[in-house]
N, CA and C atoms as an extended XYZ file, in Angstrom:
564
Properties=species:S:1:pos:R:3:atomname:S:1:resname:S:1:resid:I:1 pbc="F F F"
N        98.762      100.246       65.358 N   UNK     1
C        99.029       99.012       66.087 CA  UNK     1
C        98.509       97.858       65.241 C   UNK     1
N        99.268       96.804       65.172 N   UNK     2
C        98.838       95.634       64.423 CA  UNK     2
C       100.021       94.820       63.962 C   UNK     2
N        99.749       93.815       63.150 N   UNK     3
C       100.769       92.859       62.735 CA  UNK     3
C       101.807       93.464       61.818 C   UNK     3
N       101.578       94.666       61.271 N   UNK     4
C       102.541       95.247       60.359 CA  UNK     4
C       103.705       95.921       61.081 C   UNK     4
N       103.692       95.990       62.418 N   UNK     5
C       104.787       96.568       63.177 CA  UNK     5
C       105.995       95.644       63.115 C   UNK     5
N       107.193       96.224       63.089 N   UNK     6
C       108.407       95.419       63.038 CA  UNK     6
C       108.696       94.823       64.408 C   UNK     6
N       108.859       93.519       64.478 N   UNK     7
C       109.202       92.871       65.744 CA  UNK     7
C       110.407       91.960       65.617 C   UNK     7
N       111.109       91.995       64.488 N   UNK     8
C       112.326       91.212       64.327 CA  UNK     8
C       112.110       89.983       63.473 C   UNK     8
N       113.216       89.268       63.202 N   UNK     9
C       113.133       88.084       62.344 CA  UNK     9
C       112.395       86.936       63.020 C   UNK     9
N       111.783       86.100       62.224 N   UNK    10
C       111.050       84.934       62.711 CA  UNK    10
C       111.757       83.687       62.200 C   UNK    10
N       112.046       82.716       63.062 N   UNK    11
C       112.730       81.508       62.606 CA  UNK    11
C       111.897       80.756       61.570 C   UNK    11
N       112.584       80.173       60.594 N   UNK    12
C       111.902       79.459       59.504 CA  UNK    12
C       111.086       78.284       60.014 C   UNK    12
N       111.545       77.638       61.085 N   UNK    13
C       110.837       76.455       61.580 CA  UNK    13
C       109.805       76.774       62.663 C   UNK    13
N       109.538       78.073       62.911 N   UNK    14
C       108.571       78.444       63.944 CA  UNK    14
C       107.166       78.095       63.487 C   UNK    14
N       106.431       77.440       64.365 N   UNK    15
C       105.028       77.147       64.123 CA  UNK    15
C       104.241       77.815       65.230 C   UNK    15
N       103.377       78.753       64.838 N   UNK    16
C       102.518       79.443       65.798 CA  UNK    16
C       101.104       78.942       65.554 C   UNK    16
N       100.474       78.434       66.598 N   UNK    17
C        99.143       77.835       66.464 CA  UNK    17
C        98.276       78.287       67.635 C   UNK    17
N        96.957       78.205       67.475 N   UNK    18
C        96.081       78.523       68.609 CA  UNK    18
C        96.383       77.612       69.806 C   UNK    18
N        96.276       78.149       70.980 N   UNK    19
C        96.455       77.377       72.201 CA  UNK    19
C        95.400       76.279       72.257 C   UNK    19
N        95.818       75.079       72.603 N   UNK    20
C        94.909       73.943       72.745 CA  UNK    20
C        95.006       73.406       74.169 C   UNK    20
N        93.947       72.773       74.627 N   UNK    21
C        93.916       72.230       75.991 CA  UNK    21
C        95.096       71.301       76.256 C   UNK    21
N        95.502       70.527       75.266 N   UNK    22
C        96.615       69.600       75.440 CA  UNK    22
C        97.963       70.274       75.616 C   UNK    22
N        98.044       71.579       75.340 N   UNK    23
C        99.304       72.319       75.491 CA  UNK    23
C        99.517       72.838       76.908 C   UNK    23
N        98.445       72.964       77.680 N   UNK    24
C        98.502       73.689       78.945 CA  UNK    24
C        99.549       73.127       79.894 C   UNK    24
N        99.542       71.837       80.160 N   UNK    25
C       100.476       71.280       81.145 CA  UNK    25
C       101.929       71.499       80.750 C   UNK    25
N       102.250       71.329       79.463 N   UNK    26
C       103.636       71.533       79.019 CA  UNK    26
C       104.004       73.014       79.035 C   UNK    26
N       103.031       73.884       78.804 N   UNK    27
C       103.327       75.315       78.819 CA  UNK    27
C       103.512       75.855       80.230 C   UNK    27
N       102.977       75.182       81.229 N   UNK    28
C       103.239       75.592       82.606 CA  UNK    28
C       104.742       75.576       82.856 C   UNK    28
N       105.432       74.542       82.377 N   UNK    29
C       106.890       74.461       82.525 CA  UNK    29
C       107.582       75.625       81.830 C   UNK    29
N       107.102       75.976       80.633 N   UNK    30
C       107.693       77.079       79.867 CA  UNK    30
C       107.543       78.395       80.628 C   UNK    30
N       106.329       78.678       81.093 N   UNK    31
C       106.079       79.931       81.814 CA  UNK    31
C       106.894       79.968       83.094 C   UNK    31
N       106.930       78.859       83.792 N   UNK    32
C       107.677       78.795       85.052 CA  UNK    32
C       109.163       79.085       84.827 C   UNK    32
N       109.737       78.514       83.775 N   UNK    33
C       111.160       78.715       83.489 CA  UNK    33
C       111.440       80.121       82.946 C   UNK    33
N       110.525       80.650       82.142 N   UNK    34
C       110.762       81.941       81.494 CA  UNK    34
C       110.522       83.124       82.417 C   UNK    34
N       109.600       82.977       83.345 N   UNK    35
C       109.220       84.091       84.213 CA  UNK    35
C       109.343       83.684       85.674 C   UNK    35
N       110.544       83.768       86.229 N   UNK    36
C       110.715       83.379       87.632 CA  UNK    36
C       109.799       84.186       88.538 C   UNK    36
N       109.293       83.540       89.558 N   UNK    37
C       108.366       84.180       90.489 CA  UNK    37
C       109.079       85.261       91.279 C   UNK    37
N       108.380       86.363       91.513 N   UNK    38
C       108.918       87.449       92.328 CA  UNK    38
C       108.398       87.373       93.762 C   UNK    38
N       107.752       86.311       94.099 N   UNK    39
C       107.205       86.191       95.443 CA  UNK    39
C       107.383       84.765       95.914 C   UNK    39
N       107.230       84.583       97.205 N   UNK    40
C       107.390       83.231       97.722 CA  UNK    40
C       106.030       82.553       97.740 C   UNK    40
N       105.994       81.410       97.148 N   UNK    41
C       104.807       80.564       97.190 CA  UNK    41
C       105.280       79.148       96.905 C   UNK    41
N       104.599       78.172       97.439 N   UNK    42
C       105.000       76.788       97.167 CA  UNK    42
C       104.950       76.503       95.663 C   UNK    42
N       105.913       75.748       95.143 N   UNK    43
C       105.954       75.454       93.711 CA  UNK    43
C       104.652       74.866       93.164 C   UNK    43
N       104.011       73.989       93.913 N   UNK    44
C       102.765       73.380       93.430 CA  UNK    44
C       101.664       74.435       93.274 C   UNK    44
N       101.619       75.404       94.185 N   UNK    45
C       100.619       76.469       94.083 CA  UNK    45
C       100.887       77.357       92.877 C   UNK    45
N       102.166       77.650       92.631 N   UNK    46
C       102.505       78.484       91.467 CA  UNK    46
C       102.119       77.762       90.181 C   UNK    46
N       102.451       76.486       90.089 N   UNK    47
C       102.117       75.714       88.884 CA  UNK    47
C       100.600       75.685       88.671 C   UNK    47
N        99.852       75.508       89.753 N   UNK    48
C        98.391       75.491       89.654 CA  UNK    48
C        97.863       76.846       89.206 C   UNK    48
N        98.435       77.924       89.740 N   UNK    49
C        98.010       79.276       89.371 CA  UNK    49
C        98.275       79.533       87.882 C   UNK    49
N        99.445       79.135       87.387 N   UNK    50
C        99.775       79.323       85.972 CA  UNK    50
C        98.821       78.503       85.099 C   UNK    50
N        98.577       77.263       85.481 N   UNK    51
C        97.664       76.407       84.703 CA  UNK    51
C        96.261       77.008       84.664 C   UNK    51
N        95.788       77.551       85.796 N   UNK    52
C        94.463       78.193       85.818 CA  UNK    52
C        94.431       79.388       84.878 C   UNK    52
N        95.506       80.148       84.859 N   UNK    53
C        95.573       81.315       83.969 CA  UNK    53
C        95.496       80.885       82.507 C   UNK    53
N        96.236       79.854       82.141 N   UNK    54
C        96.227       79.387       80.753 CA  UNK    54
C        94.859       78.816       80.385 C   UNK    54
N        94.250       78.072       81.297 N   UNK    55
C        92.909       77.522       81.023 CA  UNK    55
C        91.872       78.630       80.924 C   UNK    55
N        92.031       79.679       81.747 N   UNK    56
C        91.114       80.817       81.664 CA  UNK    56
C        91.206       81.446       80.270 C   UNK    56
N        92.416       81.658       79.783 N   UNK    57
C        92.590       82.253       78.450 CA  UNK    57
C        91.968       81.368       77.380 C   UNK    57
N        92.151       80.078       77.505 N   UNK    58
C        91.595       79.138       76.531 CA  UNK    58
C        90.066       79.194       76.532 C   UNK    58
N        89.469       79.343       77.690 N   UNK    59
C        88.010       79.374       77.794 CA  UNK    59
C        87.427       80.753       77.490 C   UNK    59
N        88.113       81.821       77.899 N   UNK    60
C        87.542       83.161       77.828 CA  UNK    60
C        88.005       83.996       76.641 C   UNK    60
N        89.194       83.727       76.130 N   UNK    61
C        89.756       84.536       75.044 CA  UNK    61
C        90.526       83.632       74.091 C   UNK    61
N        89.867       82.578       73.577 N   UNK    62
C        90.605       81.586       72.766 CA  UNK    62
C        91.221       82.157       71.493 C   UNK    62
N        90.625       83.208       70.918 N   UNK    63
C        91.201       83.792       69.709 CA  UNK    63
C        92.438       84.623       70.006 C   UNK    63
N        92.725       84.861       71.281 N   UNK    64
C        93.877       85.663       71.671 CA  UNK    64
C        94.977       84.864       72.337 C   UNK    64
N        94.937       83.535       72.219 N   UNK    65
C        95.932       82.690       72.893 CA  UNK    65
C        96.634       81.795       71.884 C   UNK    65
N        97.974       81.868       71.856 N   UNK    66
C        98.757       81.104       70.876 CA  UNK    66
C        99.921       80.403       71.543 C   UNK    66
N       100.348       79.337       70.907 N   UNK    67
C       101.511       78.577       71.340 CA  UNK    67
C       102.526       78.574       70.199 C   UNK    67
N       103.802       78.678       70.553 N   UNK    68
C       104.896       78.538       69.583 CA  UNK    68
C       105.498       77.159       69.775 C   UNK    68
N       105.698       76.472       68.689 N   UNK    69
C       106.290       75.139       68.756 CA  UNK    69
C       107.610       75.114       67.997 C   UNK    69
N       108.568       74.446       68.585 N   UNK    70
C       109.824       74.104       67.923 CA  UNK    70
C       109.840       72.587       67.921 C   UNK    70
N       109.592       71.991       66.777 N   UNK    71
C       109.383       70.548       66.725 CA  UNK    71
C       108.026       70.238       67.322 C   UNK    71
N       107.957       69.198       68.142 N   UNK    72
C       106.680       68.806       68.747 CA  UNK    72
C       106.413       69.477       70.089 C   UNK    72
N       107.428       70.125       70.643 N   UNK    73
C       107.295       70.684       71.984 CA  UNK    73
C       106.888       72.144       71.964 C   UNK    73
N       105.914       72.528       72.807 N   UNK    74
C       105.607       73.946       72.950 CA  UNK    74
C       106.812       74.666       73.562 C   UNK    74
N       107.191       75.776       72.969 N   UNK    75
C       108.350       76.537       73.440 CA  UNK    75
C       107.995       77.953       73.850 C   UNK    75
N       106.745       78.359       73.627 N   UNK    76
C       106.358       79.708       73.999 CA  UNK    76
C       104.859       79.880       73.954 C   UNK    76
N       104.397       80.955       74.581 N   UNK    77
C       102.967       81.250       74.629 CA  UNK    77
C       102.759       82.758       74.626 C   UNK    77
N       101.673       83.175       73.994 N   UNK    78
C       101.228       84.570       74.053 CA  UNK    78
C        99.736       84.567       74.348 C   UNK    78
N        99.325       85.458       75.238 N   UNK    79
C        97.909       85.651       75.534 CA  UNK    79
C        97.618       87.138       75.400 C   UNK    79
N        96.675       87.460       74.532 N   UNK    80
C        96.243       88.847       74.347 CA  UNK    80
C        94.738       88.930       74.582 C   UNK    80
N        94.298       90.049       75.112 N   UNK    81
C        92.892       90.279       75.432 CA  UNK    81
C        92.419       91.515       74.670 C   UNK    81
N        91.151       91.530       74.314 N   UNK    82
C        90.539       92.714       73.695 CA  UNK    82
C        89.223       93.002       74.408 C   UNK    82
N        89.015       94.268       74.698 N   UNK    83
C        87.755       94.669       75.302 CA  UNK    83
C        87.583       96.170       75.134 C   UNK    83
N        86.400       96.579       74.738 N   UNK    84
C        86.111       97.988       74.614 CA  UNK    84
C        87.053       98.724       73.687 C   UNK    84
N        87.591       98.053       72.676 N   UNK    85
C        88.499       98.678       71.731 CA  UNK    85
C        89.935       98.778       72.202 C   UNK    85
N        90.250       98.158       73.344 N   UNK    86
C        91.611       98.175       73.874 CA  UNK    86
C        92.174       96.756       73.834 C   UNK    86
N        93.412       96.646       73.382 N   UNK    87
C        94.122       95.373       73.292 CA  UNK    87
C        95.152       95.333       74.408 C   UNK    87
N        95.290       94.181       75.068 N   UNK    88
C        96.268       94.019       76.146 CA  UNK    88
C        97.050       92.734       75.907 C   UNK    88
N        98.377       92.838       75.866 N   UNK    89
C        99.217       91.643       75.862 CA  UNK    89
C        99.391       91.249       77.318 C   UNK    89
N        98.747       90.166       77.709 N   UNK    90
C        98.715       89.723       79.092 CA  UNK    90
C        99.900       88.826       79.445 C   UNK    90
N       100.364       88.047       78.477 N   UNK    91
C       101.452       87.112       78.743 CA  UNK    91
C       102.214       86.839       77.461 C   UNK    91
N       103.528       86.900       77.551 N   UNK    92
C       104.420       86.461       76.476 CA  UNK    92
C       105.587       85.778       77.161 C   UNK    92
N       105.727       84.482       76.945 N   UNK    93
C       106.788       83.714       77.589 CA  UNK    93
C       107.380       82.733       76.588 C   UNK    93
N       108.702       82.658       76.564 N   UNK    94
C       109.421       81.735       75.692 CA  UNK    94
C       110.405       80.961       76.556 C   UNK    94
N       110.481       79.660       76.324 N   UNK    95
C       111.406       78.804       77.049 CA  UNK    95
C       112.815       79.390       76.975 C   UNK    95
N       113.542       79.416       78.093 N   UNK    96
C       114.901       79.976       78.068 CA  UNK    96
C       115.792       79.373       76.978 C   UNK    96
N       115.641       78.089       76.674 N   UNK    97
C       116.487       77.482       75.648 CA  UNK    97
C       116.128       77.951       74.245 C   UNK    97
N       114.965       78.577       74.075 N   UNK    98
C       114.539       79.065       72.763 CA  UNK    98
C       114.524       80.594       72.681 C   UNK    98
N       114.926       81.272       73.756 N   UNK    99
C       114.914       82.733       73.747 CA  UNK    99
C       115.983       83.285       72.823 C   UNK    99
N       115.747       84.487       72.336 N   UNK   100
C       116.651       85.222       71.442 CA  UNK   100
C       116.789       84.559       70.083 C   UNK   100
N       115.850       83.690       69.731 N   UNK   101
C       115.886       83.028       68.433 CA  UNK   101
C       114.741       83.435       67.519 C   UNK   101
N       113.889       84.349       67.961 N   UNK   102
C       112.806       84.832       67.118 CA  UNK   102
C       111.422       84.318       67.472 C   UNK   102
N       111.313       83.320       68.367 N   UNK   103
C       109.983       82.810       68.716 CA  UNK   103
C       109.139       83.861       69.435 C   UNK   103
N       109.757       84.626       70.315 N   UNK   104
C       109.024       85.684       71.004 CA  UNK   104
C       108.494       86.703       70.001 C   UNK   104
N       109.310       87.049       69.019 N   UNK   105
C       108.872       87.977       67.981 CA  UNK   105
C       107.732       87.416       67.157 C   UNK   105
N       107.794       86.120       66.856 N   UNK   106
C       106.712       85.481       66.094 CA  UNK   106
C       105.412       85.486       66.898 C   UNK   106
N       105.513       85.201       68.190 N   UNK   107
C       104.326       85.244       69.047 CA  UNK   107
C       103.793       86.665       69.162 C   UNK   107
N       104.691       87.640       69.313 N   UNK   108
C       104.267       89.030       69.415 CA  UNK   108
C       103.581       89.473       68.130 C   UNK   108
N       104.106       89.081       66.992 N   UNK   109
C       103.480       89.434       65.711 CA  UNK   109
C       102.049       88.880       65.645 C   UNK   109
N       101.851       87.636       66.083 N   UNK   110
C       100.515       87.036       66.079 CA  UNK   110
C        99.589       87.781       67.040 C   UNK   110
N       100.114       88.104       68.226 N   UNK   111
C        99.312       88.829       69.210 CA  UNK   111
C        98.946       90.218       68.695 C   UNK   111
N        99.870       90.879       68.001 N   UNK   112
C        99.587       92.198       67.445 CA  UNK   112
C        98.526       92.126       66.351 C   UNK   112
N        98.497       91.043       65.602 N   UNK   113
C        97.450       90.884       64.588 CA  UNK   113
C        96.073       90.846       65.252 C   UNK   113
N        96.011       90.310       66.455 N   UNK   114
C        94.760       90.252       67.214 CA  UNK   114
C        94.316       91.651       67.648 C   UNK   114
N        95.226       92.625       67.604 N   UNK   115
C        94.914       93.997       67.984 CA  UNK   115
C        94.262       94.786       66.862 C   UNK   115
N        94.230       94.240       65.657 N   UNK   116
C        93.648       94.978       64.540 CA  UNK   116
C        92.240       95.448       64.884 C   UNK   116
N        91.979       96.706       64.620 N   UNK   117
C        90.674       97.290       64.902 CA  UNK   117
C        90.579       97.926       66.277 C   UNK   117
N        91.557       97.702       67.130 N   UNK   118
C        91.549       98.316       68.460 CA  UNK   118
C        92.133       99.725       68.376 C   UNK   118
N        91.705      100.612       69.250 N   UNK   119
C        92.197      101.986       69.231 CA  UNK   119
C        93.297      102.242       70.247 C   UNK   119
N        93.632      101.265       71.056 N   UNK   120
C        94.695      101.432       72.036 CA  UNK   120
C        95.206      100.092       72.486 C   UNK   120
N        96.361      100.098       73.120 N   UNK   121
C        96.924       98.842       73.594 CA  UNK   121
C        97.836       99.041       74.785 C   UNK   121
N        97.967       97.968       75.566 N   UNK   122
C        98.836       97.956       76.734 CA  UNK   122
C        99.538       96.602       76.780 C   UNK   122
N       100.694       96.602       77.416 N   UNK   123
C       101.438       95.359       77.589 CA  UNK   123
C       101.803       95.221       79.061 C   UNK   123
N       101.511       94.063       79.633 N   UNK   124
C       101.968       93.730       80.978 CA  UNK   124
C       103.344       93.093       80.793 C   UNK   124
N       104.410       93.867       80.976 N   UNK   125
C       105.758       93.434       80.610 CA  UNK   125
C       106.598       93.028       81.815 C   UNK   125
N       107.500       92.102       81.567 N   UNK   126
C       108.531       91.786       82.548 CA  UNK   126
C       109.618       92.862       82.418 C   UNK   126
N       110.671       92.731       83.174 N   UNK   127
C       111.777       93.677       83.079 CA  UNK   127
C       112.872       93.179       82.140 C   UNK   127
N       112.611       92.117       81.396 N   UNK   128
C       113.607       91.564       80.481 CA  UNK   128
C       113.895       92.577       79.379 C   UNK   128
N       115.144       93.027       79.238 N   UNK   129
C       115.453       94.045       78.231 CA  UNK   129
C       115.153       93.596       76.803 C   UNK   129
N       115.266       92.300       76.526 N   UNK   130
C       114.951       91.813       75.171 CA  UNK   130
C       113.473       92.009       74.869 C   UNK   130
N       112.615       91.731       75.843 N   UNK   131
C       111.177       91.936       75.649 CA  UNK   131
C       110.863       93.414       75.502 C   UNK   131
N       111.467       94.243       76.340 N   UNK   132
C       111.201       95.677       76.266 CA  UNK   132
C       111.628       96.246       74.913 C   UNK   132
N       112.760       95.782       74.376 N   UNK   133
C       113.186       96.225       73.032 CA  UNK   133
C       112.179       95.798       71.978 C   UNK   133
N       111.688       94.558       72.072 N   UNK   134
C       110.701       94.074       71.091 CA  UNK   134
C       109.435       94.919       71.156 C   UNK   134
N       108.992       95.274       72.340 N   UNK   135
C       107.783       96.077       72.476 CA  UNK   135
C       108.020       97.489       71.913 C   UNK   135
N       109.210       98.036       72.151 N   UNK   136
C       109.523       99.360       71.602 CA  UNK   136
C       109.566       99.301       70.070 C   UNK   136
N       110.167       98.232       69.504 N   UNK   137
C       110.202       98.085       68.035 CA  UNK   137
C       108.795       97.971       67.467 C   UNK   137
N       107.868       97.420       68.262 N   UNK   138
C       106.486       97.276       67.803 CA  UNK   138
C       105.693       98.573       67.959 C   UNK   138
N       106.332       99.628       68.480 N   UNK   139
C       105.688      100.927       68.552 CA  UNK   139
C       105.145      101.317       69.915 C   UNK   139
N       105.425      100.540       70.947 N   UNK   140
C       104.932      100.857       72.283 CA  UNK   140
C       105.931      101.737       73.022 C   UNK   140
N       105.403      102.664       73.830 N   UNK   141
C       106.218      103.499       74.703 CA  UNK   141
C       106.292      102.839       76.069 C   UNK   141
N       107.436      102.972       76.722 N   UNK   142
C       107.578      102.461       78.077 CA  UNK   142
C       107.030      103.500       79.043 C   UNK   142
N       106.133      103.072       79.919 N   UNK   143
C       105.513      103.957       80.906 CA  UNK   143
C       105.621      103.318       82.281 C   UNK   143
N       105.786      104.128       83.320 N   UNK   144
C       105.806      103.548       84.667 CA  UNK   144
C       104.458      102.907       84.981 C   UNK   144
N       104.480      101.924       85.849 N   UNK   145
C       103.250      101.256       86.225 CA  UNK   145
C       103.297      100.863       87.695 C   UNK   145
N       102.210      100.317       88.152 N   UNK   146
C       102.091       99.880       89.532 CA  UNK   146
C       101.884       98.377       89.526 C   UNK   146
N       102.547       97.681       90.404 N   UNK   147
C       102.371       96.239       90.532 CA  UNK   147
C       101.622       95.955       91.826 C   UNK   147
N       100.818       94.917       91.808 N   UNK   148
C       100.084       94.517       93.001 CA  UNK   148
C       100.142       93.007       93.129 C   UNK   148
N       100.214       92.537       94.338 N   UNK   149
C       100.161       91.094       94.562 CA  UNK   149
C        99.500       90.853       95.909 C   UNK   149
N        99.109       89.624       96.124 N   UNK   150
C        98.489       89.276       97.387 CA  UNK   150
C        97.015       88.987       97.237 C   UNK   150
N        96.404       88.679       98.332 N   UNK   151
C        94.980       88.338       98.333 CA  UNK   151
C        94.134       89.597       98.217 C   UNK   151
N        93.039       89.491       97.515 N   UNK   152
C        92.106       90.594       97.339 CA  UNK   152
C        91.196       90.669       98.557 C   UNK   152
N        91.014       91.875       99.093 N   UNK   153
C        90.066       92.098      100.179 CA  UNK   153
C        88.704       92.282       99.533 C   UNK   153
N        87.956       91.200       99.430 N   UNK   154
C        86.678       91.231       98.721 CA  UNK   154
C        85.647       92.132       99.398 C   UNK   154
N        85.814       92.420      100.677 N   UNK   155
C        84.860       93.307      101.358 CA  UNK   155
C        85.004       94.754      100.865 C   UNK   155
N        86.127       95.097      100.232 N   UNK   156
C        86.351       96.456       99.743 CA  UNK   156
C        85.892       96.651       98.300 C   UNK   156
N        85.404       95.594       97.660 N   UNK   157
C        84.971       95.684       96.269 CA  UNK   157
C        83.601       96.359       96.212 C   UNK   157
N        83.446       97.379       95.345 N   UNK   158
C        82.152       98.072       95.260 CA  UNK   158
C        81.020       97.110       94.904 C   UNK   158
N        79.860       97.384       95.445 N   UNK   159
C        78.672       96.573       95.155 CA  UNK   159
C        78.339       96.665       93.670 C   UNK   159
N        77.785       95.602       93.120 N   UNK   160
C        77.323       95.621       91.742 CA  UNK   160
C        78.287       95.036       90.735 C   UNK   160
N        79.488       94.681       91.149 N   UNK   161
C        80.416       94.060       90.210 CA  UNK   161
C        80.205       92.550       90.223 C   UNK   161
N        80.306       91.934       89.051 N   UNK   162
C        80.106       90.493       88.936 CA  UNK   162
C        81.305       89.771       89.533 C   UNK   162
N        81.056       88.971       90.539 N   UNK   163
C        82.123       88.217       91.198 CA  UNK   163
C        81.734       86.752       91.290 C   UNK   163
N        82.732       85.922       91.198 N   UNK   164
C        82.525       84.506       91.435 CA  UNK   164
C        83.258       84.158       92.717 C   UNK   164
N        82.692       83.305       93.556 N   UNK   165
C        83.391       82.937       94.786 CA  UNK   165
C        84.770       82.387       94.458 C   UNK   165
N        85.787       82.943       95.073 N   UNK   166
C        87.178       82.520       94.908 CA  UNK   166
C        87.657       82.615       93.469 C   UNK   166
N        86.934       83.321       92.606 N   UNK   167
C        87.351       83.484       91.221 CA  UNK   167
C        87.985       84.841       91.017 C   UNK   167
N        88.174       85.225       89.763 N   UNK   168
C        88.797       86.515       89.486 CA  UNK   168
C        87.927       87.664       89.958 C   UNK   168
N        88.582       88.761       90.273 N   UNK   169
C        87.899       90.001       90.580 CA  UNK   169
C        87.653       90.698       89.250 C   UNK   169
N        86.509       91.344       89.099 N   UNK   170
C        86.198       92.054       87.871 CA  UNK   170
C        86.092       93.538       88.176 C   UNK   170
N        86.484       94.349       87.236 N   UNK   171
C        86.425       95.790       87.416 CA  UNK   171
C        85.912       96.465       86.151 C   UNK   171
N        85.334       97.618       86.297 N   UNK   172
C        84.912       98.424       85.151 CA  UNK   172
C        85.968       99.504       84.937 C   UNK   172
N        87.167       99.121       84.599 N   UNK   173
C        88.273      100.059       84.459 CA  UNK   173
C        88.395      100.588       83.051 C   UNK   173
N        89.616      100.844       82.645 N   UNK   174
C        89.902      101.462       81.356 CA  UNK   174
C        89.413      100.619       80.190 C   UNK   174
N        89.192       99.337       80.397 N   UNK   175
C        88.765       98.495       79.287 CA  UNK   175
C        87.282       98.681       78.985 C   UNK   175
N        86.541       99.326       79.859 N   UNK   176
C        85.180       99.696       79.549 CA  UNK   176
C        84.144       98.618       79.794 C   UNK   176
N        84.523       97.381       79.876 N   UNK   177
C        83.575       96.311       80.155 CA  UNK   177
C        84.149       95.461       81.268 C   UNK   177
N        83.348       94.593       81.805 N   UNK   178
C        83.861       93.732       82.869 CA  UNK   178
C        84.971       92.857       82.318 C   UNK   178
N        86.099       92.841       82.978 N   UNK   179
C        87.270       92.100       82.517 CA  UNK   179
C        88.037       91.625       83.755 C   UNK   179
N        88.555       90.414       83.742 N   UNK   180
C        89.353       89.973       84.894 CA  UNK   180
C        90.494       90.952       85.160 C   UNK   180
N        90.616       91.347       86.405 N   UNK   181
C        91.646       92.335       86.737 CA  UNK   181
C        92.699       91.736       87.636 C   UNK   181
N        92.328       91.194       88.755 N   UNK   182
C        93.312       90.651       89.680 CA  UNK   182
C        92.700       89.461       90.388 C   UNK   182
N        93.174       88.264       90.133 N   UNK   183
C        92.618       87.092       90.813 CA  UNK   183
C        93.075       87.066       92.257 C   UNK   183
N        92.528       86.154       93.002 N   UNK   184
C        92.994       85.972       94.366 CA  UNK   184
C        94.465       85.634       94.269 C   UNK   184
N        95.313       86.423       94.855 N   UNK   185
C        96.730       86.388       94.560 CA  UNK   185
C        96.850       87.046       93.191 C   UNK   185
N        97.982       87.077       92.589 N   UNK   186
C        98.046       87.567       91.218 CA  UNK   186
C        98.602       86.467       90.342 C   UNK   186
N        98.421       86.595       89.044 N   UNK   187
C        98.805       85.503       88.138 CA  UNK   187
C       100.303       85.229       88.186 C   UNK   187
N       101.137       86.224       88.062 N   UNK   188
C       102.599       86.002       88.048 CA  UNK   188
C       103.291       86.938       88.994 C   UNK   188
């Protein structure tokens, strides 16, 4: 696993840069357009949830968050996490007007470089066949998974886990260390 995996051609004018605070508001539009919500929630709440997710990545995993630019406008984002030797692609979104042009592949290549030194990896994928093909080309197998959404019943959380009031839930799961697992509601 790493940046040497084939993920397709990269556009000559693609600029991939670390995520910056000034990118967050414009990237909310990109994520919203690229990944339609599968649940009903007011648009303002969804936008706020996406912005919180991007700000969390910027604060908690800044080396794993990148923006793709076409000209001056952000056109895509990738967020990858590492913990306990496991790499997770948490988010990959490209503006619909820039999809199928190589920006997603460029972001995936950058995210895979962040996996160097890890012994395993997972991807939280949409059902978009183009994304699934890119992940397969990068060497990932498709496996069934479980989706969860809704509010967390905090009374059912085992004692001893680090929790913040109304913040993310933390678990000692496969990643081996405390890592955000499911916020109140889910991110997407």
